[in-house]
C-alpha positions in Angstrom: 0.1 0.0 -0.1 2.9 2.4 0.9 4.6 1.7 -2.4 1.5 2.2 -4.2 1.3 6.0 -2.7 4.9 6.5 -3.5 4.4 5.7 -7.2 1.2 7.9 -7.8 2.1 11.5 -8.6 -0.6 14.0 -7.1 -1.3 17.3 -7.5 -1.8 19.3 -4.3 -5.5 19.7 -5.3 -6.0 15.8 -5.4 -5.8 15.4 -9.4 -3.5 12.9 -10.5 -0.7 13.4 -13.3 -2.5 11.0 -15.5 -5.9 12.9 -15.5 -4.0 16.2 -16.2 -2.1 14.6 -19.2 -5.4 13.2 -20.4 -7.3 16.7 -20.2 -4.2 18.2 -21.9 -4.5 16.0 -24.7 -8.1 16.3 -25.0 -7.8 20.1 -25.3 -5.0 19.7 -28.0 -7.1 17.3 -29.9 -10.2 19.8 -29.7 -7.9 22.6 -31.1 -6.4 20.6 -33.9 -10.0 19.5 -35.0 -11.0 23.2 -34.8 -8.2 24.3 -36.8 -8.9 21.6 -39.6 -12.5 22.5 -39.8 -11.7 26.2 -40.1 -9.4 25.1 -43.1 -12.0 23.0 -44.7 -14.7 25.6 -44.3 -12.3 28.5 -45.2 -13.7 28.5 -48.9 -17.5 28.4 -47.6 -16.7 31.2 -45.2 -14.9 33.4 -48.0 -18.0 32.8 -50.2 -20.3 33.9 -47.5 -18.3 37.0 -46.9 -18.0 37.6 -50.6 -22.0 38.0 -50.7 -21.3 41.3 -49.0 -18.3 42.6 -51.1 -18.2 44.3 -54.4 -17.1 42.4 -57.7 -13.8 44.2 -57.4 -13.2 42.6 -53.8 -14.5 39.4 -54.9 -11.9 38.8 -57.5 -9.0 40.8 -55.9 -5.8 38.9 -55.1 -4.8 38.2 -52.4 -8.2 37.9 -51.2 -9.4 39.9 -48.4 -11.4 38.2 -45.7 -14.0 41.0 -44.5 -15.5 43.3 -47.1 -14.4 47.1 -47.1 -17.9 48.0 -47.1 -20.9 45.6 -46.1 -23.3 45.5 -49.0 -26.3 43.8 -47.6 -28.4 44.8 -50.6 -26.9 42.1 -52.7 -29.0 39.9 -51.0 -32.3 41.7 -51.7 -31.2 42.5 -55.2 -31.1 38.8 -56.1 -34.5 38.2 -54.8 -35.8 40.9 -57.1 -34.0 39.5 -60.1 -36.8 38.7 -62.9 -35.9 36.8 -66.2 -39.4 37.7 -67.5 -42.4 35.9 -68.1 -45.6 35.1 -66.4 -46.5 32.1 -64.6 -47.9 29.5 -67.0 -51.1 27.5 -65.8 -49.5 24.3 -67.0 -46.6 24.6 -64.5 -48.8 26.0 -61.5 -51.3 23.4 -62.0 -48.8 20.5 -62.2 -47.5 21.7 -58.8 -50.5 22.1 -57.2 -51.9 18.7 -58.7 -48.7 16.8 -57.4 -49.1 18.5 -53.6 -52.6 17.5 -53.7 -52.2 14.0 -55.0 -49.5 13.1 -52.2 -51.5 15.0 -49.6 -54.6 12.9 -50.2 -52.4 9.8 -50.2 -50.8 10.5 -46.9 -53.9 11.4 -45.0 -55.9 8.6 -46.5 -53.3 5.9 -45.4 -53.0 7.3 -42.1 -56.7 7.8 -41.4 -58.3 5.3 -43.2 -57.6 2.1 -41.5 -59.4 0.8 -38.4 -60.1 -2.8 -37.5 -63.8 -4.1 -39.0 -66.3 -4.5 -36.3 -69.1 -7.3 -37.1 -72.4 -6.1 -37.6 -71.3 -2.4 -37.9 -70.1 -0.5 -41.2 -70.8 -1.4 -44.8 -70.2 -4.6 -46.1 -67.0 -5.4 -48.1 -68.3 -5.5 -51.5 -70.2 -2.2 -51.0 -67.3 -0.3 -49.3 -64.9 -1.4 -51.8 -67.2 -0.7 -54.8 -67.8 2.8 -53.4 -64.0 3.3 -52.8 -63.1 2.1 -56.4 -65.6 4.5 -57.9 -64.2 7.4 -55.7 -60.9 6.8 -57.1 -62.2 6.9 -60.6 -63.7 9.9 -59.8 -60.6 11.4 -58.5 -58.8 10.8 -61.8 -61.7 12.3 -63.7 -61.8 15.3 -61.5 -58.2 16.1 -62.3 -58.6 15.7 -66.0 -61.6 18.1 -65.8 -59.6 20.6 -63.7 -56.6 20.6 -66.3 -59.0 21.1 -69.0 -61.0 23.8 -67.4 -57.8 25.7 -66.3 -55.9 25.7 -69.7 -57.8 23.6 -72.1 -54.8 20.8 -71.8 -54.1 18.4 -74.7 -55.8 15.1 -74.7 -53.0 13.0 -73.9 -52.0 15.2 -70.8 -55.6 14.6 -69.7 -55.4 10.9 -70.1 -52.0 10.4 -68.6 -52.7 12.7 -65.3 -56.2 11.2 -64.9 -54.8 7.6 -64.9 -52.1 8.4 -62.9 -54.2 10.2 -60.1 -56.6 6.9 -60.4 -53.6 4.5 -60.0 -52.5 6.2 -56.9 -56.0 6.3 -55.4 -56.5 2.6 -56.4 -53.2 1.9 -54.7 -54.4 3.3 -51.4 -57.6 1.5 -51.6 -55.9 -1.7 -52.4 -53.7 -1.3 -49.4 -56.5 -0.8 -47.0 -58.5 -3.5 -48.7 -55.8 -6.0 -47.5 -56.2 -5.2 -43.8 -60.0 -6.0 -43.1 -60.9 -2.4 -42.5 -64.1 -0.9 -41.5 -65.4 0.2 -44.9 -67.5 3.0 -43.6 -64.5 4.7 -41.9 -62.6 4.0 -45.2 -65.1 5.9 -47.4 -65.6 8.8 -44.9 -61.6 9.0 -44.7 -61.5 8.9 -48.6 -64.1 11.7 -48.9 -62.3 13.8 -46.4 -58.9 13.1 -47.9 -60.2 14.0 -51.3 -61.3 17.4 -50.0 -57.8 17.8 -48.5 -56.1 17.1 -51.7 -58.5 19.5 -53.6 -57.7 22.3 -51.1 -53.9 21.5 -51.4 -54.1 21.7 -55.1 -56.0 25.0 -55.0 -53.6 26.4 -52.2 -50.3 25.4 -53.9 -51.1 26.5 -57.4 -52.3 30.0 -55.8 -48.8 29.7 -54.2 -47.0 29.1 -57.5 -48.9 31.9 -59.2 -48.1 34.3 -56.5 -44.3 33.5 -56.8 -44.4 34.6 -60.2 -42.6 33.7 -63.3 -38.8 33.8 -63.8 -38.1 35.2 -60.4 -35.9 33.8 -57.5 -38.8 33.5 -55.3 -40.6 31.0 -57.8 -37.3 29.0 -58.3 -36.9 28.6 -54.4 -40.7 27.4 -54.4 -40.3 25.1 -57.2 -37.3 23.3 -55.5 -38.4 23.3 -52.2 -41.8 21.8 -53.2 -40.4 19.3 -55.3 -37.8 18.0 -53.0 -40.2 17.5 -50.1 -42.8 15.9 -52.1 -40.2 13.8 -53.8 -38.4 12.7 -50.7 -41.8 12.0 -48.8 -43.0 9.9 -51.9 -40.0 7.7 -51.8 -40.4 7.2 -48.2 -43.9 5.8 -48.5 -43.5 3.4 -51.4 -39.8 2.5 -50.5 -40.7 1.7 -47.0 -43.8 -0.4 -48.1 -41.6 -2.2 -50.6 -38.8 -2.9 -48.1 -41.4 -4.3 -45.6 -42.6 -6.7 -48.2 -39.0 -7.8 -49.1 -37.8 -8.2 -45.4 -40.9 -9.8 -43.9 -43.2 -11.2 -46.4 -42.8 -14.4 -48.1 -44.1 -14.6 -51.6 -43.0 -16.5 -54.9 -40.0 -14.9 -56.6 -38.9 -12.7 -53.9 -35.3 -13.3 -54.1 -35.3 -13.1 -58.1 -37.2 -9.6 -57.9 -34.8 -8.2 -54.9 -31.9 -9.6 -57.2 -33.2 -7.7 -60.2 -33.8 -4.6 -58.2 -30.2 -4.4 -57.1 -29.1 -5.1 -60.6 -31.2 -2.1 -61.8 -28.6 -0.1 -59.4 -25.8 -1.1 -61.7 -27.1 0.6 -64.8 -25.8 3.9 -65.4 -28.1 6.9 -65.5 -27.0 8.1 -68.9 -28.1 4.7 -70.5 -31.7 5.4 -69.8 -31.7 9.1 -70.2 -32.9 9.3 -73.9 -35.4 6.5 -73.4 -36.8 8.2 -70.2 -37.0 11.7 -72.0 -38.8 10.2 -75.0 -41.5 8.5 -72.5 -41.8 11.8 -70.7 -42.3 13.7 -73.9 -44.9 11.2 -75.2 -46.8 11.5 -71.9 -46.8 15.3 -72.5 -45.1 15.9 -69.1 -42.3 17.9 -70.3 -42.0 21.3 -68.4 -44.3 20.2 -65.6 -43.7 18.7 -62.0 -45.2 15.2 -63.1 -42.0 14.5 -65.0 -39.7 14.7 -61.9 -42.1 13.5 -59.2 -44.3 10.4 -60.8 -41.4 8.7 -62.3 -39.3 8.5 -59.2 -41.8 7.5 -56.5 -39.8 4.4 -56.0 -36.0 4.1 -55.7 -34.0 1.0 -55.6 -31.6 2.4 -53.4 -34.0 3.6 -50.9 -35.7 -0.1 -51.1 -32.2 -1.8 -50.4 -31.4 0.6 -47.6 -34.7 0.1 -45.8 -34.6 -3.4 -46.5 -31.3 -3.9 -44.6 -32.6 -2.1 -41.7 -36.0 -3.7 -41.1 -34.1 -6.9 -41.3 -32.7 -6.1 -37.9 -36.0 -5.2 -36.5 -37.0 -8.1 -33.8 -39.8 -10.4 -35.4 -41.2 -11.0 -32.0 -42.7 -7.6 -32.0 -44.5 -8.4 -35.1 -45.7 -11.9 -34.0 -47.1 -10.2 -30.8 -49.1 -7.9 -33.2 -50.4 -10.9 -35.3 -51.4 -12.6 -32.1 -53.7 -9.4 -31.3 -55.2 -9.5 -34.8 -53.2 -6.9 -36.6 -53.0 -6.9 -40.4 -49.9 -6.5 -42.5 -50.5 -2.8 -43.1 -51.3 -2.2 -39.6 -48.1 -3.8 -38.4 -46.3 -1.7 -41.1 -47.7 1.5 -40.0 -48.0 1.0 -36.1 -44.8 -1.1 -35.6 -42.3 -0.9 -38.2 -42.5 2.8 -39.1 -41.8 4.0 -35.5 -39.0 1.6 -35.2 -37.5 2.7 -38.6 -37.4 6.3 -37.8 -33.7 6.5 -38.1 -33.4 5.1 -41.4 -36.4 6.7 -42.9 -34.9 10.2 -41.8 -31.8 9.1 -43.4 -33.5 8.4 -46.6 -35.5 11.3 -46.3 -32.2 13.5 -46.1 -30.6 11.6 -49.1 -33.4 12.1 -51.4 -34.2 15.6 -50.3 -30.6 16.6 -51.0 -30.5 14.6 -54.2 -33.4 16.5 -55.6 -32.3 19.8 -54.3 -29.0 19.3 -56.0 -30.2 17.7 -59.1 -29.2 19.7 -62.2 -29.3 17.3 -65.5 -33.1 16.1 -65.2 -34.5 19.5 -64.2 -32.3 20.9 -67.1 -33.9 18.3 -69.5 -37.6 18.4 -68.5 -38.0 21.9 -67.3 -37.2 24.6 -70.0 -39.1 27.7 -69.1 -38.2 30.3 -66.4 -41.4 29.8 -64.2 -40.4 26.0 -63.9 -36.8 26.2 -63.3 -35.3 24.8 -60.2 -32.5 26.8 -58.3 -29.6 25.0 -59.8 -30.7 25.6 -63.6 -31.5 29.1 -62.7 -28.3 29.8 -61.1 -26.4 28.4 -64.2 -28.3 30.7 -66.4 -28.0 33.6 -64.1 -24.2 33.0 -64.2 -24.0 33.1 -67.8 -26.2 36.2 -68.1 -24.5 38.0 -65.2 -20.9 37.1 -65.6 -19.3 40.1 -63.7 -21.8 40.1 -61.1 -20.0 37.5 -59.1 -21.3 39.0 -55.6 -24.9 37.9 -56.7 -23.6 34.7 -58.0 -22.2 33.9 -54.5 -25.4 35.1 -53.0 -27.4 32.4 -55.0 -24.8 29.6 -54.5 -24.9 30.5 -50.7 -28.7 30.0 -50.5 -28.6 26.8 -52.7 -26.2 25.4 -50.1 -27.5 26.6 -46.7 -30.7 24.6 -46.8 -29.5 21.2 -47.3 -26.5 21.8 -44.6 -29.0 23.1 -42.3 -31.1 20.0 -42.5 -28.2 17.8 -42.1 -27.0 19.7 -39.2 -30.3 19.2 -37.5 -30.6 15.8 -38.4 -27.1 14.3 -38.4 -27.5 12.2 -35.4 -30.2 10.0 -36.9 -28.5 10.1 -40.4 -25.4 8.6 -39.0 -27.6 6.2 -36.9 -29.7 5.1 -39.9 -26.5 4.8 -42.1 -24.8 2.4 -39.4 -27.8 0.1 -38.9 -28.7 -0.2 -42.6 -25.0 -1.0 -43.3 -24.5 -3.6 -40.6 -27.8 -5.1 -40.2 -28.9 -8.4 -42.2 
């Protein structure tokens, strides 16, 4: 005991030398990481400070850190930029219909499911028939709406009407497999359709209010498209992943292998055929071209499948014993447990759409439908000497995905870890 005391080096305040060295090392590590972070973020910091400089200061060498005079009006000048052109009804209605469609689908799937009670509600044949009829009425109503708004081409009326009908039938089919209370399904479908109509009018009004070739309209376009596309992929990719990870059906392995193989196909190989199909459907220069073909993503299905394979099967077995259907288990058991993976996929898909350039460049060709990346490239070509304004646009383009990642980075890392190791 005496030998041990002589070997220990203790400070007068009772802190051992080992603890002091550990704290000094930790402080040094923090200082080193902070310095590395500052070096890595130096271009971003200089670009942000450049938004308040004159053009001469931006291109001066050696570069100055702080502006000689803070030009805050650079930010307002970019927002007032106008490339001309009024908002077209074709583009505004496409944004409104896409927002209304997925608002309807999300609300319907969330509110339409309750267990069937014997002796109450509508019989299955009546409830299912009325629901299918409402789905066809939704498609017919969307086609009538387009024809009323701008006298749309016949092909566009058919393709949009059929698309809306198919999505509505998918919702009906999902609930029909879960032994629902059909009176609840019909009431939920009517209410969801009313919400979808309201969202259609609202987002079309917002698009028209944002204007044509203005920076505000470009921000509106990219924000709405990114959010809708990310949520649509969450809905359909998570349902497909649940089927692949839990359900047993003929050809499951073959279909999943084919799905993985599709990830190996270069995007450039399908670029021209995809554009030809979009053009034949008359979806060029509308929001349909970027949302409807992208509601299912092979990478999203694969990532969520790997995650769900790690969810304990006992939880689902307990729900089966209580009489829950597959969709009830998916909605009430799987989705809450898969929040890290779902947030990860949402961030990836949101950033993918926000940073997309090639697809929007091909399919959106008028100033009122441009997204931010396409608009900034055109802006840079026409305002070659306005480097400060270009930096303002680039900064706004970068700050949104960075902010989302900053707030949800913990879930992002957790989701990647689980989806990469499980299964």
